[in-house]
C-alpha positions in Angstrom: 0.0 0.0 0.0 1.3 3.4 -0.9 2.0 5.9 1.9 1.2 8.8 -0.5 -1.7 8.6 -2.9 -4.2 10.5 -5.0 -7.9 10.0 -4.9 -9.7 11.3 -8.0 -13.3 10.2 -8.6 -15.3 12.8 -10.5 -18.6 10.9 -10.9 -21.9 12.2 -9.8 -23.6 9.2 -8.3 -27.4 8.9 -8.0 -28.2 5.8 -6.0 -31.4 4.2 -4.9 -34.6 2.4 -6.0 -36.6 4.4 -8.6 -33.7 6.7 -9.5 -33.8 5.6 -13.1 -36.6 8.1 -13.5 -34.0 10.9 -13.4 -32.1 9.8 -16.6 -34.0 12.2 -18.9 -33.3 15.2 -16.7 -29.6 14.2 -16.3 -29.1 13.8 -20.1 -30.8 17.1 -20.8 -28.1 18.9 -18.9 -25.7 18.1 -21.7 -27.7 18.5 -24.9 -30.9 17.8 -26.9 -29.5 14.9 -28.9 -28.7 11.6 -27.1 -27.3 8.3 -28.5 -28.5 5.4 -26.4 -25.9 2.6 -26.4 -27.4 -0.7 -25.4 -27.3 -4.4 -26.2 -29.4 -6.4 -28.7 -32.2 -7.7 -26.5 -32.3 -7.4 -22.7 -33.3 -3.8 -22.3 -35.9 -4.2 -25.1 -37.4 -7.3 -23.4 -37.5 -5.6 -20.0 -39.1 -2.5 -21.4 -36.2 -0.3 -20.1 -35.1 0.9 -23.5 -38.6 2.2 -24.4 -38.9 3.7 -20.9 -35.6 5.5 -21.4 -36.7 6.9 -24.8 -39.9 8.3 -23.2 -38.0 9.8 -20.3 -35.6 11.6 -22.7 -38.5 12.8 -24.9 -40.2 14.2 -21.8 -37.2 16.5 -21.3 -37.1 17.5 -25.0 -34.1 15.2 -25.8 -34.1 13.3 -29.1 -32.9 9.7 -28.8 -31.1 7.7 -31.4 -30.3 4.0 -30.6 -27.2 2.0 -31.2 -28.1 -1.5 -30.1 -25.1 -3.4 -31.4 -23.0 -3.6 -28.2 -22.0 -7.1 -27.4 -20.3 -9.0 -24.5 -16.6 -8.4 -24.6 -17.1 -5.4 -27.0 -15.0 -5.2 -30.1 -13.0 -2.3 -31.4 -15.0 -2.5 -34.7 -18.3 -2.2 -32.8 -17.0 1.0 -31.1 -16.0 2.4 -34.5 -19.6 1.8 -35.8 -21.1 3.5 -32.7 -18.7 6.5 -33.0 -19.6 6.9 -36.7 -23.3 6.9 -35.7 -22.7 9.4 -33.0 -20.9 11.7 -35.4 -23.5 11.3 -38.2 -26.4 12.0 -35.8 -24.5 14.9 -34.2 -25.1 13.3 -30.8 -24.4 15.6 -27.8 -24.5 13.1 -25.0 -24.1 9.3 -24.8 -26.4 7.2 -22.6 -25.0 3.8 -21.7 -27.9 1.5 -20.8 -27.0 -2.1 -19.8 -24.4 -4.2 -18.2 -20.6 -3.7 -17.9 -19.8 -4.4 -21.5 -22.5 -2.0 -22.7 -21.2 0.8 -20.5 -17.6 0.1 -21.6 -18.8 0.3 -25.2 -20.6 3.5 -24.5 -17.5 5.1 -22.9 -15.4 4.1 -25.9 -17.9 5.4 -28.3 -18.0 8.8 -26.4 -14.2 8.8 -26.7 -13.9 7.7 -30.3 -16.5 10.2 -31.5 -14.1 13.0 -30.6 -10.7 11.3 -31.2 -9.8 10.0 -34.7 -8.0 6.8 -35.6 -7.6 3.4 -34.1 -8.7 3.3 -30.4 -6.0 0.8 -29.6 -3.4 3.4 -30.4 -4.9 5.3 -27.5 -5.1 2.2 -25.3 -1.4 1.5 -25.9 -0.4 5.2 -25.3 0.7 5.9 -28.9 -1.8 8.8 -29.1 -3.5 10.9 -26.4 -7.1 11.8 -26.4 -8.3 15.4 -26.1 -11.9 15.3 -25.2 -15.0 13.0 -25.2 -18.8 13.4 -25.4 -20.5 13.6 -22.0 -21.7 10.3 -20.6 -24.7 9.2 -18.5 -24.4 5.5 -17.4 -27.3 3.4 -16.1 -26.2 -0.1 -15.2 -28.6 -3.0 -15.3 -26.3 -5.6 -13.8 -24.5 -5.4 -10.5 -21.1 -6.6 -11.7 -18.5 -4.5 -13.4 -19.0 -1.2 -11.6 -18.0 0.5 -14.9 -20.2 3.4 -14.0 -17.7 4.4 -11.3 -14.4 4.5 -13.2 -12.6 5.7 -16.2 -11.9 2.3 -17.8 -13.4 0.8 -21.0 -12.3 -2.8 -21.6 -12.2 -3.7 -25.3 -11.1 -6.6 -27.6 -9.1 -5.9 -30.7 -10.7 -7.8 -33.6 -7.7 -9.3 -35.2 -5.2 -9.9 -32.4 -7.8 -10.7 -29.8 -5.9 -8.5 -27.3 -8.3 -7.5 -24.5 -7.2 -4.4 -22.7 -8.7 -1.3 -21.1 -8.8 2.3 -22.4 -7.9 4.3 -19.3 -8.8 7.9 -19.4 -10.1 10.6 -17.2 -12.1 11.8 -20.2 -14.5 8.8 -19.9 -15.7 9.2 -16.4 -19.5 9.4 -16.4 -21.0 12.9 -15.8 -23.7 11.0 -13.9 -24.0 7.4 -12.9 -27.6 6.3 -12.0 -27.6 3.1 -10.0 -31.1 1.9 -9.5 -31.3 -1.5 -7.7 -34.7 -2.1 -9.1 -33.2 -2.4 -12.6 -31.1 -5.3 -11.4 -34.0 -7.5 -10.4 -34.8 -8.8 -13.9 -31.4 -10.5 -14.2 -31.6 -14.3 -14.8 -29.6 -16.3 -12.1 -27.2 -17.5 -14.8 -26.3 -13.8 -15.4 -26.4 -12.7 -11.8 -23.8 -15.3 -10.5 -20.9 -14.4 -12.8 -21.5 -10.6 -12.7 -21.8 -10.7 -8.9 -18.5 -12.6 -8.6 -16.8 -10.2 -10.9 -17.8 -7.4 -8.5 -16.4 -9.3 -5.6 -13.2 -9.9 -7.5 -12.9 -6.1 -8.1 -13.0 -5.5 -4.4 -10.6 -8.3 -3.5 -8.1 -7.3 -6.2 -8.2 -3.6 -5.3 -7.5 -4.6 -1.7 -4.6 -6.8 -2.8 -3.2 -4.2 -5.2 0.2 -2.6 -4.7 -1.4 0.6 -5.8 -4.0 0.5 -3.1 -4.4 3.2 -0.4 -5.9 3.6 3.0 -9.1 4.9 1.4 -9.4 2.2 -1.3 -8.7 -0.5 1.3 -11.6 0.8 3.4 -14.0 0.8 0.4 -12.7 -2.6 -0.8 -13.3 -4.4 2.4 -16.8 -2.9 2.8 -17.5 -3.9 -0.8 -16.4 -7.5 -0.1 -18.6 -7.6 3.0 -21.7 -6.3 1.1 -21.3 -8.6 -1.9 -20.3 -11.8 -0.1 -23.4 -11.4 2.2 -26.0 -10.3 -0.4 -25.0 -12.2 -3.5 -25.9 -15.7 -2.2 -29.1 -14.3 -0.7 -30.2 -12.7 -3.9 -29.2 -15.8 -5.9 -31.5 -18.0 -3.8 -34.4 -15.5 -3.5 -34.5 -12.1 -5.1 -37.6 -10.9 -3.3 -35.9 -8.7 -0.8 -34.9 -5.3 -2.3 -32.5 -4.6 0.6 -30.2 -7.4 -0.6 -30.3 -5.9 -4.2 -29.4 -2.5 -2.7 -26.4 -4.0 -0.9 -25.2 -5.9 -3.9 -25.6 -2.9 -6.2 -23.7 -0.7 -3.8 -20.9 -3.2 -3.4 -20.7 -3.5 -7.2 -20.4 0.3 -7.7 -17.7 0.4 -4.9 -15.8 -2.3 -6.7 -15.8 -0.3 -9.9 -14.6 2.8 -8.0 -11.7 1.1 -6.2 -10.3 -0.6 -9.3 -10.4 2.7 -11.0 -8.1 4.0 -8.3 -6.1 0.9 -7.3 -6.3 -1.2 -10.5 -6.9 -5.0 -10.8 -4.4 -7.7 -10.3 -3.5 -11.2 -11.6 -7.1 -12.7 -11.8 -8.2 -10.1 -14.3 -4.8 -10.1 -16.0 -5.1 -13.9 -16.6 -8.8 -13.9 -17.4 -8.7 -11.3 -20.2 -6.7 -13.6 -22.6 -9.4 -16.3 -22.1 -12.4 -14.1 -22.8 -10.5 -12.1 -25.5 -9.7 -15.3 -27.4 -12.8 -17.5 -26.8 -15.4 -14.8 -25.9 -16.2 -16.7 -22.6 -18.2 -15.0 -19.9 -15.8 -12.8 -17.9 -17.1 -13.6 -14.5 -17.1 -17.4 -15.2 -13.5 -17.1 -16.3 -12.7 -15.4 -13.0 -14.4 -18.2 -11.1 -12.2 -20.7 -12.8 -9.0 -18.8 -12.1 -9.4 -16.9 -8.8 -9.1 -19.8 -6.4 -6.0 -21.2 -8.2 -4.3 -17.8 -8.4 -5.1 -17.2 -4.7 -3.6 -20.5 -3.7 -0.3 -19.5 -5.4 -0.3 -16.0 -4.0 -1.1 -16.3 -0.3 2.5 -16.6 0.8 3.2 -13.2 -0.8 0.5 -11.3 1.2 -0.7 -13.5 4.1 -2.1 -10.6 6.1 -4.3 -9.4 3.3 -5.5 -12.8 2.4 -6.3 -13.4 6.1 -8.3 -10.2 6.2 -10.3 -11.2 3.1 -10.9 -14.6 4.6 -12.2 -13.1 7.8 -14.6 -10.9 5.9 -15.8 -13.9 4.0 -16.4 -15.7 7.3 -13.1 -17.6 7.6 -10.4 -17.5 10.2 -7.1 -16.7 8.5 -5.2 -16.9 5.2 -5.1 -20.7 5.3 -8.9 -21.0 4.7 -9.2 -18.0 2.3 -9.4 -20.2 -0.8 -11.9 -22.5 0.9 -14.1 -19.5 1.7 -13.9 -18.3 -2.0 -14.8 -21.8 -3.2 -17.7 -22.1 -0.7 -19.1 -18.8 -2.0 -18.8 -20.1 -5.6 -20.6 -23.3 -4.6 -23.4 -21.2 -3.1 -24.1 -19.5 -6.5 -23.4 -22.7 -8.6 -20.3 -21.1 -10.1 -17.6 -23.7 -9.6 -16.1 -24.2 -13.0 -12.9 -24.7 -15.0 -11.4 -23.1 -18.1 -12.2 -26.2 -20.2 -15.7 -26.1 -18.9 -16.0 -22.5 -20.3 -14.7 -23.4 -23.8 -11.0 -22.8 -23.5 -9.0 -25.4 -25.4 -5.8 -27.0 -24.2 -3.9 -25.7 -27.2 -4.9 -22.1 -26.2 -3.0 -22.1 -22.9 0.5 -21.3 -24.2 -0.9 -18.4 -26.3 -2.8 -17.2 -23.3 0.3 -17.2 -21.1 2.2 -15.2 -23.6 -0.7 -12.8 -24.2 -1.1 -12.2 -20.4 2.5 -11.3 -20.0 2.4 -9.0 -23.1 -1.0 -7.3 -22.8 -1.8 -7.6 -19.0 1.6 -6.6 -17.7 0.3 -3.8 -15.5 -2.2 -6.2 -13.8 0.5 -8.7 -13.1 2.9 -6.2 -11.7 0.1 -4.9 -9.4 -0.3 -8.4 -7.9 1.3 -9.3 -4.5 3.3 -12.1 -6.3 4.9 -11.6 -9.6 4.4 -14.7 -11.8 6.7 -15.7 -14.5 5.3 -16.8 -17.9 6.1 -20.4 -16.9 4.2 -20.0 -13.6 1.2 -18.5 -15.5 1.1 -21.4 -17.8 1.0 -23.8 -14.8 -1.8 -21.8 -13.3 -3.8 -22.1 -16.6 -3.1 -25.8 -16.6 -4.3 -26.2 -13.0 -7.4 -24.2 -13.8 -8.1 -26.1 -17.0 
């Protein structure tokens, strides 16, 4: 943990049941032409997309819809969205959906104002100057993307999966309404909820953490680990959804400040290559990585274990696995569609593309050690 640190989090957060009703007024602060970025089906089926359009129209905001965002969004999808934003002269971007949707919305807001290949900006070859203002409304309690300046994208040809990190893509307003989460199917809830838990655990383990991120991370771990199994079994109690949603948002905030570590660094090659569900990839990898990392940070793993209901670092992995059992998320890389011949490529890709995540982890793994982790998780 750093003795000196910065804490920069310029997101206006509106949190609570029913707060989705404010999205029209919030968007109207930034213009009269909005581009709604969403997925292909879920917000249509739930009626949220139609509701959002009406709320915008009520405030005199014209809505155009880009409904091509996919899980693990591609750079080519962002280009198409940015072209639409420019052709429609959009003044504000509204991201409506899960983490991938919000990441895509952020990248579209950025690319609409900064020409060229977005991966040139991701790799630091070019610097962005501005972005369209963003309103983010999450419908899943997972990535916490509404609370940070990251947008994780996959490059179409290389399958590199890496985050655009920019202060330009913080949301002007993030509207977190727990009532929007309640339509999630259980098979969606489990992996996104575990992703949120991993954000809090990884930020707590991070070498770039601070006293403030540690406090928020531990509180997030507590909220998520208690509420996620309860919501998974019975989603009738809105209080549990509120706790899970808050924990998810905190997770997004803390990784924006402290970064993620090896579990995300090793998962991204898997979902970039095989388009597997991110949270399920984390479920396959996190126990194995933790087992190989405890000796490097026993005190921190002991604290995580205690928050999860354990005694010390020696039962931390067991507590993680017990939580995965409670939400039917015990899995393996092979079970998620990764092939054995992928593992060597994934190890090389992790070291090349996810170097910052790996350096942030309590234990620095060699490429050979990473390959062994993949093999153990396979």
